[in-house]
Each structure stands twice: as C-alpha cells, then as structure tokens.
N, C-alpha and C positions, 0 to 999 in steps of 0.2 A: 015584430017580435025580436026581441033581443034575447039571445041565449047567453047564458053565462058560460064563460070558457071553462073548459074542463082542465083542471090543474093536475098535472102529473107529478110524480115524485122527482125530486131534484137529482140530477146526475152530477157526481163529483169527478172531475178529471184530475190527473196528477198535477202537482204544482210545477209550473214552468219556472226555472231558475234563470234569472237574468243577472249579468255582472256588468257593472259599469267600470270602465278603466279611466283613470285620470292620469295625465302625464304632466310632468314638469321638467323643464330643462335646467340642469345645474352645470355650471362651468367649473371644472377642476383644472387649474393650471399645472402643467408638468414642465419642469425645468430640466433640460438635458445639457449639463455643462460639458464643454470641450476645452482641453488644455493641450497646447502644442509646446513641446520642448525641442529647442534647436540645439543639437549636439555638434560641437566643432571638434573634429578629430585632428590631433596633432601627432604626427608620426616622427620618431627619431630613428634614423638609420645609423647604427653604431658600426663603424668600420674598424675591424681589428687587424693589426699588423703584427707579424711574428718574425722580427729580424733574428737571424741566427748567427752566432759567432762561434768560433772554434779555437781551442787552445790545445797545447801539447804539454804533458808533464812527463819528465823522465825520472823514473824512480831508480835509485841505485841502492843496492843492499851490499852488506859486507858480512862475511862469515869468517870467523877465526877458529882455527883448529890447533890443538896441541899435537904436533906431529911426531914428537919424540926427539931424542938427541940428534943434533945435526951432524954433518960429516966432519967432525973434528973432535979434539979433546976438550974443548971448552963447552960448558953447559949453557944453554940458552936461558932467557929470562923466565921461562916456565919450568925450570928445573929446580929441584930442591926437596928437602924432606917435607912430607905432608902426612895426612891421615893414612895414606896408602904407602908410605915410605918414600924414598927418593925416587924420582922419575917424573914423567910428564904430568902426573896428576897431583903434584905438590901444590903449595900455596902459590897464588898468582898475584902479581901486582895489580892495583886498581887500574881501570882503563884511564887513559889520558896521561899516564906517567911513563 
C-alpha cells in the first residue's frame, strides 16, 4: 500500500541576500620628483680703515674803534665834519687807503 504524501502549505522564509565582490588591480604610477640646489656662498669681508689727520687754524680778528682826538693839536684821519658835526663820528676814508 502506497499512501499518498500529505502536502502541507508552503512555508516562505525571508530572502537571503548574497553579495559577490569582484576585485581588479589597477596600477597608478605616482611620480615624486626631487630637485637639489647647490648654493655656493661667497663672503666678502670689507675691512674699513679710518686714518685721522689733524690740522690747526689760527684765526685773527681786527677791531677798529674811533677813539676820539689824540693827544695833540692835529686831528686824526677819522676827524672832520659829518652828519653829527665835527668829531670822531665824521666821514671816514674807505678801508685800504
């Protein structure tokens, strides 16, 4: 005797999610340039000298005063009539004469 199987209602389970990852290798060249600058330093040492000389100057000044009539009857070169009358303040001869 064969019995027919008893078929029950279907049970649904939640969907199982699967992810497939694929990988590929990509080569990206990176260039890192380097530059070297050679600096030659040239130094000048300036030596300054300060020689000192000395000189002497003698300054001479002259002052001329009309001192009035001299000790005698003759009148000096600064005597004569002028804007203030006769006396020491009269006209004077130019210098050098």
